[in-house]
Backbone as ProteinMPNN parsed JSONL, in Angstrom:
{"seq_chain_A": "MPHELLEAGFIGLFFILPGAVGGWVAWTKGRNPLLWFLLNTCFPPTVMITIFQGPVRPVKGHYRQCPQCREYSKWRETTCRFCKTELTTEATG", "coords_chain_A": {"N_chain_A": [[6.922, 35.312, -20.18], [4.985, 33.326, -20.829], [6.606, 31.082, -20.975], [7.479, 30.429, -18.436], [5.022, 29.804, -17.309], [4.38, 27.394, -18.744], [6.43, 25.663, -17.738], [5.751, 25.608, -15.026], [3.252, 24.313, -15.405], [4.016, 21.916, -16.446], [5.61, 20.83, -14.344], [3.675, 20.567, -12.473], [1.733, 18.783, -13.448], [3.169, 16.517, -14.213], [4.682, 15.879, -11.836], [3.672, 16.82, -9.313], [1.0, 16.16, -9.32], [1.032, 13.236, -9.724], [2.252, 12.712, -7.311], [0.342, 13.749, -5.382], [-1.99, 11.933, -6.051], [-0.813, 9.564, -5.493], [-0.223, 9.79, -2.738], [-2.904, 10.152, -1.548], [-3.944, 7.587, -2.2], [-2.191, 6.048, -0.869], [-2.937, 6.746, 1.744], [-5.628, 5.783, 1.88], [-5.105, 3.05, 2.215], [-3.894, 2.726, 4.505], [-1.341, 3.477, 4.784], [1.79, 5.558, 5.093], [0.947, 8.684, 4.087], [2.645, 10.974, 3.604], [5.179, 10.062, 3.042], [4.66, 8.356, 0.902], [3.802, 10.388, -0.84], [6.067, 11.988, -1.288], [7.601, 10.193, -2.57], [6.122, 9.281, -4.733], [6.27, 11.919, -5.979], [8.862, 12.302, -6.535], [9.526, 10.156, -8.161], [7.447, 9.402, -10.492], [6.376, 7.022, -11.831], [6.062, 5.202, -9.722], [3.534, 5.472, -8.748], [1.933, 3.421, -9.724], [2.893, 1.181, -8.284], [2.001, 2.142, -5.723], [-0.908, 1.931, -5.99], [-1.51, -0.798, -6.637], [-0.61, -2.123, -4.396], [-1.509, -3.961, -1.425], [-3.768, -3.226, 1.496], [-2.3, -2.331, 4.77], [-3.361, -2.259, 7.237], [-6.688, -2.187, 8.954], [-8.923, 0.24, 7.54], [-11.169, 2.519, 8.373], [-14.038, 2.795, 6.332], [-12.792, 2.334, 3.98], [-11.328, -0.322, 4.075], [-11.608, -3.495, 5.612], [-10.885, -6.082, 7.986], [-11.087, -9.538, 7.793], [-12.626, -11.693, 10.328], [-12.246, -14.312, 10.316], [-10.187, -15.35, 8.34], [-8.332, -13.327, 8.328], [-7.712, -11.726, 6.199], [-7.825, -8.726, 4.125], [-10.708, -6.981, 3.01], [-12.661, -4.976, 0.855], [-14.498, -2.257, 2.129], [-17.191, -2.017, 1.414], [-18.092, -4.563, 0.859], [-19.931, -7.39, 1.835], [-19.403, -10.009, 2.526], [-16.567, -11.976, 3.087], [-14.095, -12.18, 0.493], [-12.423, -14.269, 0.35], [-12.916, -16.451, 2.289], [-15.434, -16.497, 2.509], [-16.85, -15.659, 4.758], [-19.185, -13.955, 6.645], [-19.062, -10.587, 6.975], [-19.129, -8.135, 9.409], [-19.879, -4.895, 11.014], [-18.566, -4.849, 13.239], [-16.384, -6.317, 12.678], [-13.826, -5.024, 12.167], [-11.427, -4.934, 12.849]], "CA_chain_A": [[5.951, 34.823, -19.058], [4.261, 31.901, -20.909], [7.498, 29.993, -20.89], [7.377, 30.092, -16.914], [3.847, 29.111, -16.954], [4.348, 25.949, -19.229], [7.258, 25.069, -16.829], [4.995, 25.297, -13.802], [2.149, 23.244, -15.71], [4.751, 20.554, -16.555], [5.957, 20.406, -13.107], [2.483, 20.251, -11.626], [1.088, 17.726, -14.159], [4.003, 15.132, -14.21], [5.332, 15.445, -10.608], [2.989, 17.156, -8.214], [-0.284, 15.351, -9.629], [1.114, 11.931, -9.319], [2.498, 12.683, -5.784], [-1.081, 13.853, -4.713], [-2.563, 10.85, -6.085], [-0.211, 8.427, -4.574], [-0.369, 10.109, -1.116], [-4.225, 9.754, -1.18], [-4.111, 6.129, -2.324], [-1.563, 5.312, 0.23], [-3.827, 7.108, 3.034], [-6.684, 4.998, 1.944], [-4.614, 1.826, 2.428], [-3.224, 2.633, 5.84], [0.121, 3.562, 4.894], [2.008, 6.902, 5.288], [0.64, 9.623, 2.881], [3.582, 12.028, 3.306], [6.146, 9.267, 2.506], [4.358, 8.047, -0.474], [3.549, 11.736, -1.594], [7.296, 12.359, -1.631], [8.179, 8.944, -3.345], [5.548, 9.368, -6.002], [6.516, 13.075, -6.71], [10.319, 12.09, -7.175], [9.496, 8.889, -9.109], [6.21, 9.302, -10.892], [5.96, 5.682, -12.215], [5.861, 4.433, -8.553], [2.228, 5.406, -8.469], [1.419, 1.996, -9.993], [3.267, 0.347, -7.208], [1.174, 2.383, -4.71], [-2.227, 1.593, -6.443], [-1.593, -2.169, -6.589], [-0.353, -2.699, -2.994], [-2.722, -4.066, -0.509], [-3.677, -2.47, 2.74], [-1.522, -2.867, 5.846], [-4.196, -2.274, 8.487], [-8.084, -1.813, 8.585], [-9.146, 1.724, 7.34], [-12.608, 2.865, 8.253], [-14.602, 3.332, 4.959], [-12.196, 1.713, 2.762], [-10.888, -1.775, 4.042], [-11.929, -4.137, 6.861], [-10.13, -7.24, 8.082], [-12.04, -10.711, 8.121], [-12.184, -12.169, 11.541], [-11.768, -15.774, 10.162], [-8.954, -15.601, 7.549], [-7.482, -12.13, 8.582], [-7.347, -11.028, 4.884], [-8.631, -7.514, 4.035], [-11.685, -6.836, 1.869], [-13.084, -3.692, 0.794], [-15.454, -1.833, 3.154], [-18.59, -2.256, 0.981], [-18.26, -6.099, 0.824], [-20.664, -8.049, 3.039], [-18.831, -11.44, 2.802], [-15.122, -12.152, 2.661], [-13.905, -12.83, -0.838], [-11.395, -15.555, 0.4], [-13.351, -17.492, 2.94], [-16.973, -16.413, 2.402], [-17.373, -15.363, 6.039], [-20.033, -12.791, 6.781], [-18.481, -9.445, 7.652], [-20.112, -7.173, 10.141], [-19.206, -3.745, 11.355], [-17.654, -5.123, 14.392], [-15.134, -7.043, 12.081], [-13.004, -3.942, 11.33], [-10.101, -5.092, 13.517]], "C_chain_A": [[5.216, 33.61, -19.421], [5.171, 30.704, -20.849], [7.502, 29.408, -19.206], [6.071, 29.31, -16.64], [3.831, 27.619, -17.588], [5.421, 25.222, -18.371], [6.64, 24.622, -15.601], [3.946, 24.266, -14.298], [2.885, 21.977, -15.876], [5.141, 20.058, -15.326], [4.574, 19.788, -12.34], [1.754, 19.101, -12.193], [1.914, 16.465, -14.144], [4.846, 14.939, -12.838], [4.222, 15.666, -9.516], [1.555, 16.25, -8.076], [0.058, 13.954, -9.24], [1.591, 11.696, -7.82], [1.197, 12.749, -4.878], [-1.768, 12.634, -4.823], [-2.101, 9.74, -5.374], [-0.285, 8.615, -3.153], [-1.854, 9.857, -0.768], [-4.402, 8.29, -1.129], [-3.356, 5.539, -1.2], [-2.366, 5.587, 1.626], [-4.951, 6.09, 2.995], [-6.235, 3.473, 2.228], [-3.897, 1.705, 3.796], [-1.765, 2.841, 5.829], [0.535, 5.118, 4.998], [1.863, 7.634, 4.106], [1.771, 10.378, 2.57], [4.761, 11.299, 2.635], [5.959, 8.92, 1.079], [4.1, 9.31, -1.441], [5.074, 11.886, -2.299], [7.92, 11.273, -2.653], [7.617, 8.955, -4.769], [5.837, 10.737, -6.78], [7.946, 12.872, -7.308], [10.327, 11.113, -8.238], [7.988, 8.641, -9.481], [5.617, 7.773, -11.286], [5.681, 4.814, -10.969], [4.403, 4.479, -8.098], [1.486, 4.285, -8.76], [1.713, 1.182, -8.909], [2.236, 0.695, -5.932], [-0.305, 1.88, -4.918], [-2.36, 0.075, -6.2], [-1.172, -2.728, -5.264], [-1.703, -2.827, -2.242], [-2.571, -3.166, 0.794], [-2.886, -3.178, 3.792], [-2.312, -2.929, 7.105], [-5.74, -1.909, 7.981], [-8.161, -0.3, 8.48], [-10.677, 1.964, 7.194], [-13.147, 3.428, 7.083], [-13.858, 2.857, 3.887], [-11.766, 0.275, 2.937], [-11.292, -2.28, 5.515], [-11.16, -5.53, 6.8], [-11.076, -8.388, 8.432], [-11.719, -11.452, 9.482], [-11.759, -13.64, 11.37], [-10.514, -15.934, 9.593], [-8.014, -14.49, 7.81], [-7.092, -11.44, 7.437], [-8.304, -9.771, 4.932], [-9.564, -7.537, 2.87], [-12.106, -5.36, 1.922], [-14.288, -3.48, 1.7], [-16.876, -2.162, 2.662], [-18.992, -3.716, 0.984], [-18.96, -6.634, 2.017], [-20.122, -9.384, 3.43], [-17.386, -11.387, 2.304], [-14.929, -12.851, 1.41], [-13.032, -14.074, -0.795], [-12.104, -16.638, 1.004], [-14.79, -17.553, 2.991], [-17.543, -16.127, 3.765], [-18.03, -13.985, 6.063], [-19.282, -11.542, 7.513], [-19.429, -8.523, 8.221], [-19.267, -5.805, 10.478], [-18.302, -3.838, 12.486], [-16.213, -5.851, 13.952], [-14.207, -6.221, 11.577], [-11.676, -4.059, 11.933], [-9.743, -4.277, 14.591]], "O_chain_A": [[4.812, 32.86, -18.532], [4.754, 29.555, -20.71], [7.523, 28.224, -18.868], [6.026, 28.341, -15.882], [3.291, 26.714, -16.953], [5.238, 24.006, -18.311], [6.863, 23.513, -15.115], [3.765, 23.307, -13.547], [2.359, 20.954, -15.435], [5.041, 18.843, -15.154], [4.528, 18.71, -11.749], [1.129, 18.406, -11.392], [1.329, 15.384, -14.062], [5.604, 13.976, -12.717], [3.882, 14.692, -8.844], [1.116, 15.772, -7.03], [-0.664, 13.453, -8.378], [1.351, 10.652, -7.214], [0.991, 12.032, -3.898], [-2.2, 12.155, -3.774], [-2.848, 9.019, -4.713], [-0.403, 7.647, -2.401], [-2.064, 9.339, 0.329], [-4.939, 7.757, -0.158], [-3.835, 4.579, -0.596], [-2.413, 4.725, 2.503], [-5.236, 5.532, 4.054], [-7.151, 2.689, 2.479], [-3.368, 0.647, 4.138], [-1.039, 2.44, 6.739], [-0.387, 5.933, 4.988], [2.539, 7.338, 3.121], [2.031, 10.54, 1.378], [5.33, 11.87, 1.705], [6.804, 9.099, 0.202], [4.191, 9.212, -2.665], [5.272, 11.901, -3.514], [8.73, 11.644, -3.503], [8.287, 8.731, -5.778], [5.699, 10.787, -8.002], [8.189, 13.236, -8.458], [11.109, 11.24, -9.181], [7.337, 7.79, -8.876], [4.456, 7.466, -11.015], [5.096, 3.744, -11.135], [3.998, 3.708, -7.227], [0.436, 4.084, -8.149], [0.821, 0.428, -8.521], [1.731, -0.192, -5.245], [-0.871, 1.41, -3.931], [-3.337, -0.301, -5.552], [-1.437, -3.915, -5.076], [-2.691, -2.101, -2.348], [-1.561, -2.536, 1.104], [-2.766, -4.403, 3.789], [-1.908, -3.655, 8.013], [-5.987, -1.447, 6.867], [-7.517, 0.392, 9.267], [-11.329, 1.697, 6.185], [-12.761, 4.553, 6.766], [-14.359, 2.999, 2.771], [-11.83, -0.411, 1.917], [-11.285, -1.507, 6.473], [-10.851, -6.042, 5.724], [-11.858, -8.203, 9.365], [-10.554, -11.79, 9.696], [-10.997, -14.159, 12.186], [-9.682, -16.601, 10.208], [-6.84, -14.699, 7.505], [-6.208, -10.589, 7.529], [-9.336, -9.736, 5.602], [-9.221, -8.079, 1.819], [-11.913, -4.649, 2.908], [-15.016, -4.426, 2.001], [-17.702, -2.564, 3.481], [-20.176, -4.028, 1.108], [-18.572, -6.324, 3.143], [-20.351, -9.852, 4.545], [-17.07, -10.829, 1.253], [-15.46, -13.94, 1.188], [-12.923, -14.821, -1.767], [-12.044, -17.74, 0.458], [-15.365, -18.536, 3.459], [-18.742, -16.359, 3.922], [-17.487, -13.001, 5.562], [-18.958, -11.679, 8.693], [-20.429, -8.154, 7.605], [-18.072, -5.726, 10.194], [-17.394, -3.03, 12.681], [-15.207, -5.938, 14.656], [-13.672, -6.572, 10.525], [-10.794, -3.294, 11.542], [-8.647, -4.417, 15.133]]}, "name": "protein", "num_of_chains": 1, "seq": "MPHELLEAGFIGLFFILPGAVGGWVAWTKGRNPLLWFLLNTCFPPTVMITIFQGPVRPVKGHYRQCPQCREYSKWRETTCRFCKTELTTEATG"}
């Protein structure tokens, strides 16, 4: 019995957990969470790729697009870090 529990813990820790984290990070960046969950579950080191990728679209509460330079900034930022344009709630894309 303890051997099966260790196997389940290993699978959960080294495969399911990176998949869940990768899926959530992908969702916050406007990417397909199911696809990235499966990719990160099969290949756990790809979580680093998921984390360092930029967003592909504005995601309310996470990223917004600058109306001037069209770059993405984090939702809590009030000015664009690239062109210093003032960001408003209407500038979400």
